[in-house]
C-alpha positions as CSV (number, residue, x, y, z in Angstrom):
1,M,9.9,13.5,-9.8
2,T,13.7,13.6,-9.7
3,E,14.4,12.5,-6.1
4,Q,17.0,9.7,-5.9
5,A,15.4,6.5,-4.7
6,C,16.9,4.4,-1.9
7,T,17.8,0.7,-2.4
8,V,15.8,-1.7,-0.4
9,D,17.8,-3.5,2.4
10,N,16.4,-6.9,3.3
11,S,19.2,-7.7,5.7
12,K,16.9,-7.4,8.7
13,L,14.5,-10.0,7.5
14,T,14.6,-12.8,10.0
15,D,12.2,-15.4,11.2
16,K,9.3,-13.8,13.1
17,C,10.8,-10.3,12.7
18,L,7.3,-9.0,12.6
19,D,6.1,-10.9,15.6
20,K,3.3,-9.1,17.5
21,K,3.0,-6.5,14.8
22,V,-0.4,-5.6,13.2
23,Y,-0.6,-4.3,9.6
24,L,-3.6,-3.1,7.6
25,I,-3.2,-3.8,3.8
26,T,-5.5,-2.0,1.4
27,G,-6.1,-3.7,-1.9
28,A,-5.4,-7.1,-0.3
29,S,-7.4,-8.9,-2.9
30,G,-5.1,-7.6,-5.7
31,G,-1.8,-8.9,-6.9
32,L,0.6,-6.8,-4.8
33,G,-1.7,-6.5,-1.8
34,R,-2.2,-10.3,-1.7
35,A,1.6,-11.0,-2.0
36,T,2.3,-8.4,0.7
37,A,-0.2,-10.0,3.1
38,L,1.4,-13.4,2.7
39,S,4.9,-12.0,3.2
40,L,4.1,-10.1,6.3
41,A,2.2,-13.1,7.8
42,K,5.2,-15.3,6.9
43,Y,7.5,-13.1,9.0
44,G,5.1,-13.2,11.9
45,G,2.9,-10.2,11.4
46,S,-0.9,-10.2,11.9
47,V,-2.5,-8.8,8.8
48,I,-5.8,-7.1,8.3
49,L,-7.0,-7.8,4.8
50,S,-9.0,-4.9,3.3
51,G,-10.5,-4.6,-0.1
52,R,-13.7,-4.8,-2.2
53,N,-13.7,-8.4,-3.3
54,T,-14.8,-10.4,-0.2
55,E,-14.5,-13.7,-2.0
56,K,-10.8,-13.1,-2.8
57,L,-10.2,-11.8,0.7
58,E,-11.7,-15.0,2.2
59,Q,-9.5,-17.2,-0.1
60,L,-6.4,-15.3,1.1
61,Y,-7.5,-15.6,4.7
62,D,-7.8,-19.4,4.2
63,Q,-4.3,-19.5,2.7
64,I,-2.8,-17.7,5.6
65,E,-4.6,-20.0,8.0
66,D,-3.6,-23.1,6.1
67,A,0.1,-22.0,6.4
68,E,-0.4,-21.6,10.1
69,Y,0.7,-18.0,10.1
70,P,-0.7,-15.6,12.7
71,Q,-4.4,-15.1,12.8
72,A,-5.5,-12.7,10.1
73,A,-8.7,-10.6,9.9
74,I,-10.9,-9.5,7.0
75,F,-12.2,-5.9,7.0
76,P,-14.0,-5.3,3.6
77,F,-13.8,-1.6,2.7
78,D,-14.5,0.4,-0.5
79,L,-12.0,3.2,-0.9
80,L,-14.5,5.0,-3.1
81,E,-16.2,5.8,0.2
82,T,-16.1,9.6,0.9
83,N,-17.8,9.6,4.3
84,E,-15.1,10.3,6.8
85,D,-17.1,8.6,9.6
86,K,-16.7,5.3,7.7
87,Y,-12.9,5.6,7.9
88,K,-13.2,6.4,11.6
89,S,-15.4,3.3,12.1
90,L,-12.8,1.2,10.3
91,S,-10.1,2.4,12.6
92,K,-12.3,1.8,15.6
93,S,-13.0,-1.7,14.5
94,I,-9.3,-2.4,14.2
95,S,-8.7,-1.0,17.7
96,N,-11.5,-3.1,19.1
97,E,-10.2,-6.3,17.6
98,F,-6.4,-5.8,17.9
99,N,-5.9,-2.8,20.2
100,Q,-3.0,-1.8,18.1
101,L,-1.9,-0.9,14.5
102,D,1.7,-0.9,13.5
103,G,1.3,0.2,9.9
104,V,-0.7,0.6,6.8
105,I,0.4,-0.5,3.4
106,Y,-1.6,1.3,0.7
107,A,-1.6,-1.3,-2.1
108,A,-5.0,-0.5,-3.5
109,C,-5.0,1.5,-6.8
110,E,-7.2,2.5,-9.7
111,L,-5.7,2.9,-13.1
112,G,-8.4,4.8,-15.0
113,Y,-7.5,5.6,-18.6
114,V,-4.1,5.9,-20.1
115,A,-5.0,8.5,-22.7
116,P,-4.6,12.2,-23.7
117,I,-6.1,14.7,-21.4
118,K,-8.7,15.7,-24.0
119,D,-10.0,12.2,-23.9
120,Q,-10.1,11.7,-20.2
121,D,-13.5,11.0,-18.6
122,T,-14.2,13.3,-15.7
123,D,-16.0,10.8,-13.6
124,M,-13.2,8.3,-14.0
125,W,-10.6,11.0,-13.3
126,L,-12.3,11.7,-10.0
127,K,-12.6,8.0,-9.1
128,V,-8.9,7.5,-9.6
129,Q,-8.1,10.5,-7.4
130,Q,-10.4,9.2,-4.7
131,V,-8.9,5.7,-4.6
132,N,-5.3,6.6,-5.1
133,L,-5.0,9.9,-3.2
134,H,-8.0,11.0,-1.2
135,A,-8.7,7.6,0.4
136,P,-5.1,7.3,1.6
137,F,-5.4,10.7,3.2
138,M,-8.7,9.9,4.9
139,L,-7.5,6.5,6.1
140,S,-4.2,7.9,7.4
141,K,-6.1,10.6,9.2
142,A,-8.4,8.1,10.8
143,C,-5.7,5.6,11.8
144,L,-3.1,8.1,13.1
145,P,-4.3,8.1,16.7
146,L,-4.0,4.3,16.9
147,M,-0.7,4.2,15.1
148,L,0.8,6.8,17.4
149,Q,0.4,4.3,20.2
150,S,2.9,2.0,18.5
151,D,6.6,2.3,19.3
152,S,7.4,1.7,15.6
153,A,4.7,2.3,13.0
154,S,4.8,2.8,9.3
155,C,2.7,4.3,6.5
156,L,4.0,2.9,3.2
157,F,2.6,4.4,0.0
158,I,2.9,2.6,-3.3
159,S,3.8,4.7,-6.3
160,D,4.6,3.7,-9.9
161,S,7.8,4.2,-12.0
162,S,5.8,4.9,-15.2
163,A,3.3,7.2,-13.6
164,R,5.9,9.3,-11.8
165,S,7.9,10.0,-15.0
166,N,5.7,13.0,-15.9
167,K,5.2,11.6,-19.4
168,A,2.2,12.1,-21.6
169,Y,-1.0,10.0,-21.4
170,W,-0.8,8.8,-17.8
171,G,-3.7,11.1,-16.9
172,S,-5.3,10.9,-13.5
173,Y,-3.2,7.9,-12.5
174,G,0.0,9.7,-13.0
175,V,-1.3,12.8,-11.2
176,S,-2.5,10.8,-8.3
177,K,0.7,8.9,-7.8
178,T,3.0,12.0,-7.9
179,A,0.5,13.7,-5.5
180,L,0.6,10.7,-3.2
181,E,4.4,10.9,-3.0
182,N,4.1,14.6,-2.1
183,F,1.5,13.7,0.6
184,S,3.8,11.0,2.0
185,A,6.7,13.6,2.2
186,R,4.5,16.1,4.1
187,M,3.3,13.4,6.5
188,A,6.9,12.3,7.1
189,D,7.9,15.9,7.9
190,E,4.9,16.5,10.2
191,L,5.4,13.2,12.1
192,E,9.2,13.3,12.2
193,S,9.3,13.5,16.0
194,T,6.9,10.6,16.4
195,S,7.2,6.8,16.1
196,I,5.6,6.8,12.7
197,C,7.7,6.5,9.5
198,C,6.1,7.6,6.2
199,N,7.8,6.3,3.0
200,V,7.1,5.5,-0.6
201,F,7.8,2.3,-2.5
202,V,8.3,2.4,-6.3
203,P,8.1,-1.2,-7.6
204,G,9.4,-0.7,-11.1
205,P,8.5,-3.0,-14.0
206,S,6.7,-5.9,-12.4
207,L,4.4,-8.8,-13.0
208,L,1.3,-7.1,-11.7
209,P,-2.2,-7.0,-13.2
210,I,-2.1,-3.2,-13.7
211,R,1.3,-3.5,-15.5
212,K,-0.2,-6.0,-17.9
213,K,-2.9,-3.5,-18.8
214,T,-0.4,-0.7,-19.5
215,H,2.4,-2.7,-21.0
216,P,0.8,-5.8,-22.6
217,A,3.7,-6.6,-24.9
218,E,6.4,-6.7,-22.3
219,Q,8.5,-9.8,-21.9
220,E,7.4,-11.3,-18.5
221,A,10.8,-12.9,-17.9
222,E,12.3,-9.5,-17.5
223,L,9.8,-8.4,-14.8
224,K,9.9,-8.6,-11.0
225,T,7.4,-10.9,-9.4
226,A,4.8,-9.9,-6.8
227,D,6.6,-12.0,-4.3
228,E,9.8,-10.1,-4.8
229,L,8.0,-6.8,-4.3
230,A,6.3,-8.1,-1.2
231,R,9.6,-9.1,0.3
232,A,11.0,-5.7,-0.4
233,I,7.9,-4.1,1.3
234,T,8.5,-6.3,4.3
235,G,12.1,-5.1,4.5
236,I,11.1,-1.5,4.2
237,L,8.7,-1.8,7.2
238,L,11.7,-2.8,9.3
239,Q,13.6,0.4,8.4
240,R,13.2,3.3,10.8
241,E,14.0,6.2,8.4
242,T,11.2,8.4,7.3
243,G,10.6,10.5,4.2
244,K,12.3,8.1,1.9
245,T,11.5,6.7,-1.5
246,Y,12.5,3.1,-2.0
247,Q,12.9,1.3,-5.4
248,L,13.6,-2.3,-6.1
């Protein structure tokens, strides 16, 4: 991927700038998803917490409630699900509870194995593709009718600076992330005349659990924090350009 990334502009971040907005966050029980949920709630957004770890989602819900942020909701969901009707049911549940959806932040991801192609496990390869690529497609498809009712909705896909470099050993993870960027670009082009913006965020070297697995010897002092990334994501959601790739 050689596209020039845009710099994140946080100048529009003001108190309650996301007031009356509703956002679905996948992978909300993970490092980036959790920080993003807290940031969106801090700026007045209502967040729908989705993920597989219900206990962690409940802890995050309590933290949002204790901070007296807008009421959150928990919608447990496993992105390994391949039944399209389950995605439609999730969208319907969101509609029934909130009657709106102003964006989806696709923070969930599966790493798989960082290894040569000859050593890749096929089942794991397919699992990574499902969580990182196929599930975002299925979820986007299911949620589009509801998001089209918003006057300013966003689909924000999370990529990876290492995975998008086309270097050896990144396997299914690298393939899924570059394909996800391609998917975002196609959605942006298709929806250009609508109220939905589709963009990509590339965090760069950061203090996230997945980064610790792939770069265990990195100096943590040189890495961006999850809170910094979450603030950038919040700023991107306020931009009304589409088809962009943002990097912090």
